C-alpha positions, 0 to 999 in steps of 0.5 A: 432632119438637120438643125439648122442656125440662120445668121445675120452678117453685118451688126449680128457676125460682125461689126460693119456699121464703120465702114457702112456708114462712111461708104455711104457718106461717099455715095450720098455727097457724090450724087449732091447728097446730105448723109441722115446721120448716123443712128437714123442710116443704120437703120437700114442696115440688113437690107437690100440696097436699093430698098436701102435708099430707099429709105434714106432718100424717100424723095427722089425716083426710082432711077437715081434709088439704082444709081446710089446704089452703084456707087455704093458698092462702087466706094464700099470696093476703093476703100477695100483696096485702099485695105480701109474696110471694118468688118471685125467679127463680135466678140464671142462670136467665134466660140458660139460657131464653135458650140453650134456645131459642136451640137450638130447645128447646120449653119448658114448666113442670110444678108443684104450684102453681095456675094462678093460683099460676104464671101471677102468678110468670111473669108478675111475671118477664115469662117467662109466654109464653116457655113453650109448655104450662103445666101444674100441680094445677089439672088434675093427679095431684101428682107423680110421677105424669106426667100433667105432663109427658104432657100438657105434650110433646103440646102442645109435639110431643115424644115422652120420647124426646126431652122432659127434665125440671128439677127440684130433687126427687125427685117432679120425677125420679120424675114424669121416669122415669114417662113416659119423659123424660132426668131431670136434677136441679137442686140449688140448690133445695129437694132434696139429690143423694141425695134426687135420685138415688134418685128417678131422676135421671141426672145433676146439675147445680149451676148453671142454667149446667149444664144445657144441655149435659148436655139436649143430650147426652140428647138429641141434635138 
């Protein structure tokens, strides 16, 4: 049975917060709404789009949440076409992927991004092919539902006992625990230590270089 490391994308692999907040602002403005401050808005990163809009604008009806989500997608595509999308890899991520693969870990991604958005992001950094399984909001319920993690493990030939989730939000930690995986909180992302711990993080990594040791302790070779 393989060992599987399931990564969140936004806030874990890449720092996309600036672009996400900009696209959210454009979408909200298009609908005559004011986006909450970034500190509040970034807390929904990691959720699927409709669920994110529900949290950012709970006073609106469901149909409007779907319309704003569609506008957000269009705004993001426009920014990408204008070469204004910024999604840099966090420092140390490439080294972490190298170290995990060297130790025989199978890599996967579980993200609130769309299939298209994830493909663009990973391809731009030359790491798309490194992941055996890519699970997105296009085909699954929003985190913390375990569906993405369960499917990733199945595609990687791994069991929950031999899998870990690495993510920066409480949604990631909730997904990990619901799927029976190890839960490693990434403190370089968008949720703080209290939020990660409350959602079920078993350990907290302050930087990517710490993740391998945590994962190896959770899942023996």
